C-alpha positions as CSV (number, residue, x, y, z in Angstrom):
1,M,-14.0,55.3,17.9
2,P,-10.6,55.5,19.5
3,T,-7.5,56.5,17.5
4,I,-4.4,54.3,17.7
5,T,-0.9,55.1,16.6
6,L,1.0,52.4,15.0
7,P,4.8,52.4,14.6
8,D,6.3,52.8,11.2
9,A,8.0,49.5,11.6
10,W,8.6,46.6,14.0
11,A,12.2,45.5,14.5
12,L,13.5,42.1,15.7
13,V,16.4,43.1,17.9
14,A,19.2,40.6,18.7
15,P,20.6,40.3,22.2
16,C,23.6,42.4,21.2
17,G,21.2,45.3,20.4
18,C,21.5,45.1,16.6
19,T,18.5,45.0,14.3
20,D,18.1,41.5,13.0
21,G,14.8,42.0,11.1
22,L,12.4,44.7,10.2
23,C,8.8,44.8,9.0
24,T,6.3,47.6,8.4
25,A,3.2,47.9,10.4
26,V,1.1,49.5,7.6
27,V,1.4,48.9,3.8
28,N,-0.6,51.1,1.4
29,G,-2.9,52.3,4.2
30,R,-3.6,48.7,5.3
31,I,-2.6,47.5,8.8
32,T,-0.3,44.4,8.2
33,H,1.3,43.9,11.6
34,P,-0.7,45.7,14.3
35,D,1.3,44.6,17.3
36,E,4.6,43.1,18.6
37,A,3.1,39.5,18.8
38,D,2.0,39.6,15.1
39,A,5.4,41.0,14.0
40,W,7.3,38.3,15.9
41,K,5.1,35.7,14.2
42,L,6.2,37.1,10.8
43,F,9.9,36.9,11.8
44,T,9.7,33.5,13.6
45,P,6.5,31.5,12.7
46,L,6.9,28.7,15.2
47,K,6.1,29.4,18.8
48,K,8.8,27.1,20.2
49,D,11.3,29.1,18.1
50,R,9.9,32.4,19.3
51,D,10.2,31.2,22.9
52,K,13.8,30.1,22.3
53,E,14.6,33.5,20.9
54,A,13.0,35.4,23.8
55,K,15.1,33.2,26.2
56,Q,18.2,34.2,24.2
57,G,17.4,37.8,24.6
58,Y,15.7,38.7,21.3
59,K,12.9,41.3,21.5
60,I,10.5,43.2,19.3
61,E,10.8,47.0,19.3
62,A,8.5,49.6,17.7
63,R,10.3,52.0,15.3
64,Y,9.1,55.5,14.5
65,G,10.2,58.0,11.9
66,K,13.8,57.8,10.5
67,Q,15.3,55.8,13.3
68,S,18.6,54.0,12.4
69,I,18.0,50.5,11.2
70,S,21.4,48.9,10.7
71,A,21.4,46.0,8.3
72,D,24.5,44.4,9.7
73,C,25.8,43.5,13.1
74,P,29.3,45.0,13.2
75,H,30.8,42.6,15.7
76,E,31.6,39.0,16.4
77,P,29.8,36.8,17.1
78,K,27.2,38.0,14.7
79,W,23.8,38.9,16.3
80,G,25.3,38.3,19.8
81,I,24.7,34.5,19.6
82,K,27.5,32.0,19.9
């Protein structure tokens, strides 16, 4: 059986590069969000809204270890969206 390495978390990243959301991939040893697509569905349940976000420049990134996960976007407009 192959071994896979999951990230510690998935981040929804705004077009400005700031973290807009964060979810864990594994909780108490159970895989909760195995891939980017599943994580994005958690952040944005409706496909039409996910498509709109992708068009605006949002993306999902894998996060490992103690990477910085800023809880605020330090500039205007917030999250890089007007």
